[in-house]
C-alpha positions in Angstrom: 0.0 0.0 0.0 1.3 3.5 -0.9 1.7 5.9 2.0 1.6 9.1 -0.2 0.5 9.7 -3.7 0.8 12.7 -6.0 -2.2 13.4 -8.2 -0.9 14.8 -11.5 -4.1 16.4 -12.8 -6.8 18.9 -11.8 -10.5 19.4 -11.1 -13.0 16.6 -10.7 -10.5 14.0 -12.0 -8.1 14.8 -9.1 -10.9 14.9 -6.5 -12.1 11.5 -7.6 -8.6 10.1 -6.9 -8.1 12.0 -3.6 -11.3 11.1 -1.9 -11.0 7.3 -1.9 -7.2 7.6 -1.3 -7.8 9.5 1.9 -10.4 7.0 3.1 -7.7 4.4 2.7 -5.3 6.4 4.8 -3.1 7.4 1.9 -1.6 10.9 2.0 -2.6 13.0 -1.0 -0.6 15.6 -2.8 -2.3 18.0 -5.2 -0.7 20.2 -7.9 -2.1 23.4 -9.3 -1.5 26.1 -11.8 -1.8 29.8 -10.8 -5.3 29.8 -12.2 -6.4 26.9 -10.0 -5.0 27.9 -6.7 -8.4 27.7 -4.9 -9.9 24.8 -6.9 -11.6 21.9 -4.9 -8.9 19.5 -5.8 -6.3 21.7 -4.0 -8.3 22.2 -0.9 -9.3 18.6 -0.5 -5.7 17.3 -0.6 -3.4 17.0 2.4 -0.7 19.0 0.6 -0.6 21.1 -2.5 2.2 22.5 -4.7 2.3 25.1 -7.3 2.9 23.6 -10.7 3.3 26.7 -12.9 1.5 29.4 -14.8 -1.9 28.9 -16.3 -1.0 27.5 -19.8 -1.1 23.7 -19.5 2.2 23.2 -21.3 3.9 25.2 -18.5 2.1 23.5 -15.7 0.0 20.3 -16.1 2.0 19.0 -19.0 5.4 20.0 -17.5 6.9 16.5 -16.7 10.1 17.7 -15.1 8.1 20.0 -12.7 5.8 17.1 -11.7 8.7 14.8 -10.9 10.5 17.6 -8.9 7.3 18.1 -6.8 7.1 14.3 -6.3 10.6 14.2 -4.9 10.0 17.2 -2.7 6.8 15.8 -1.3 8.4 12.3 -0.9 5.5 10.4 -2.4 5.5 6.8 -3.2 3.4 6.9 -6.4 2.0 9.2 -9.0 -1.6 8.9 -10.3 -2.3 10.7 -13.6 -6.1 10.8 -13.2 -7.5 11.3 -16.7 -6.6 13.9 -19.3 -3.3 15.7 -19.7 -0.5 13.1 -19.2 -2.7 10.1 -18.3 -2.1 8.5 -21.7 1.4 9.6 -22.2 3.7 6.6 -22.4 6.9 8.6 -22.1 5.6 10.2 -18.8 4.6 6.8 -17.4 8.1 5.4 -18.1 9.8 8.5 -16.6 7.8 8.1 -13.4 8.9 4.5 -13.1 12.5 5.3 -14.0 12.5 8.0 -11.3 11.7 5.4 -8.7 8.0 6.1 -8.2 5.0 3.7 -8.7 2.8 4.6 -11.7 -0.9 4.1 -10.9 -2.1 3.1 -14.4 -1.4 1.0 -17.4 2.3 0.3 -18.0 4.0 2.4 -20.6 4.1 -0.6 -23.0 0.3 -0.9 -22.9 -0.2 2.9 -23.4 2.0 2.7 -26.5 0.2 -0.3 -27.9 -3.2 1.2 -27.5 -2.2 4.8 -28.2 -1.4 4.0 -31.9 -4.6 2.8 -33.5 -2.9 0.8 -36.2 -0.7 -1.0 -33.6 -3.8 -1.6 -31.5 -5.6 -3.1 -34.5 -2.7 -5.5 -35.1 -2.6 -6.5 -31.5 -6.3 -7.4 -31.2 -6.2 -9.2 -34.5 -3.4 -11.3 -33.2 -5.5 -12.2 -30.2 -8.3 -13.3 -32.5 -10.6 -10.3 -32.1 -12.5 -9.4 -35.3 -12.0 -5.9 -36.6 -13.5 -3.7 -39.2 -11.8 -4.3 -42.6 -9.0 -1.7 -43.0 -5.5 -1.0 -44.0 -2.8 -2.9 -42.1 -1.0 0.3 -41.1 -0.7 4.0 -41.9 -1.5 4.9 -45.5 1.7 6.2 -47.3 -0.1 8.4 -49.8 -3.1 9.0 -52.0 -2.3 6.2 -54.5 -2.4 3.6 -51.7 -5.6 5.2 -50.4 -7.3 4.9 -53.8 -6.1 1.3 -54.1 -7.6 0.2 -50.7 -10.9 2.1 -51.3 -11.3 0.6 -54.8 -10.7 -2.8 -53.3 -12.8 -2.5 -50.1 -15.6 -0.3 -51.5 -17.1 2.9 -50.2 -18.0 4.5 -47.8 -14.7 4.5 -45.9 -13.5 6.3 -42.8 -10.1 8.0 -42.7 -8.7 8.1 -39.1 -5.7 9.5 -37.4 -3.3 6.8 -36.3 -2.5 8.7 -33.1 -6.0 10.1 -32.8 -8.7 10.4 -30.2 -11.7 12.6 -29.4 -13.0 12.5 -32.9 -10.1 14.5 -34.3 -8.5 13.6 -37.7 -11.5 11.7 -39.0 -13.3 12.0 -42.4 -16.1 10.0 -43.9 -15.6 9.4 -47.7 -18.6 8.2 -49.7 -17.4 8.7 -53.3 -14.0 8.4 -55.0 -14.2 12.1 -55.9 -14.1 13.1 -52.3 -11.1 11.0 -51.3 -8.2 13.4 -52.1 -9.6 16.4 -50.2 -10.7 14.3 -47.3 -7.3 12.5 -47.1 -5.5 15.9 -47.0 -7.9 17.3 -44.4 -7.6 14.3 -42.1 -3.8 14.5 -42.3 -3.8 18.2 -41.6 -6.1 17.9 -38.6 -4.1 15.0 -37.2 -0.9 16.9 -37.6 -2.4 19.9 -35.8 -4.1 17.9 -33.0 -1.5 15.2 -32.3 1.7 16.3 -34.0 1.4 13.2 -36.1 0.0 13.3 -39.6 -0.3 9.5 -40.1 -3.7 8.2 -41.1 -5.2 4.8 -41.9 -8.5 3.8 -43.6 -11.2 1.4 -42.7 -14.7 0.6 -44.0 -17.3 3.0 -42.6 -20.2 1.5 -40.8 -23.4 3.5 -41.0 -25.3 3.6 -37.7 -23.0 1.3 -35.7 -23.5 0.5 -32.0 -20.5 1.8 -30.0 -20.2 -0.3 -26.8 -17.3 -0.2 -24.4 -16.1 -2.3 -21.5 -14.0 -0.7 -18.7 -11.3 -3.2 -17.6 -9.2 -3.0 -14.4 -6.2 -5.1 -13.5 -3.8 -5.1 -10.6 -0.2 -6.1 -10.2 -1.1 -9.6 -8.9 -2.9 -10.5 -12.1 -6.5 -10.0 -10.9 -8.6 -8.6 -13.8 -12.2 -7.5 -13.8 -14.6 -5.5 -16.0 -17.2 -3.2 -14.8 -19.9 -4.1 -17.3 -20.7 -2.4 -20.6 -21.4 1.1 -21.6 -23.5 2.1 -24.5 -21.8 5.1 -26.2 -23.7 5.2 -29.5 -25.2 8.7 -29.1 -22.4 10.8 -30.6 -21.8 14.2 -32.3 -18.8 14.6 -34.6 -17.5 11.2 -33.6 -17.5 12.2 -29.9 -19.6 10.5 -27.2 -22.5 12.7 -25.9 -24.3 10.1 -23.7 -23.1 6.9 -22.0 -25.7 4.5 -20.7 -25.1 1.3 -18.7 -26.2 -1.4 -19.1 -26.7 -1.3 -22.8 -30.3 -1.9 -23.9 -28.8 -3.9 -26.9 -27.1 -6.5 -24.7 
């Protein structure tokens, strides 16, 4: 059991970590930017440290500053909450290398799931069926045309490093492919610093159902039931319902 934990995020995400941690007798350390000095996550923690000025790149995304605070506060572990650095494999690895416990998936898992083409290959190897698509990022428009002609329209162009509905374009006719391909690459580059895209068949009116999975270091693995996430706007979930009425 950890004696002290640094929560490397802000707001409700940090409060949700701090509240049960304190019930378990774990010391909690909050961090804040100058704009968040009186936020609830600061006042509900046992200790709080200034992380930097308001821009997130100078505070909540500043890895060196977080690790310095962790050393000063003498914590055992760092919990990323969600958002900011929670899905950053490099940060997860740096936390471990610095001698702290990382409360979350290991860096290898974050890397495997963070790249959608790598994730597709991983689940296919495990025997999980996937939507027909390219094996990896598409190198250019010629390769894109070749796949679409072979697979048929409509297709969905997706950012390989994407999330949150960014870098996605539906293409229903060959004449729209070139502009959509360029737009998806541009948006992916702007949002993620990575212009790689891949293509898969587009499913009209699919059901989007997720399972939340938790595992500990002893190999115990559980899931928390399914969530129906089919109500979306611009490829982003609007409503999540559990259990799913479909299942």
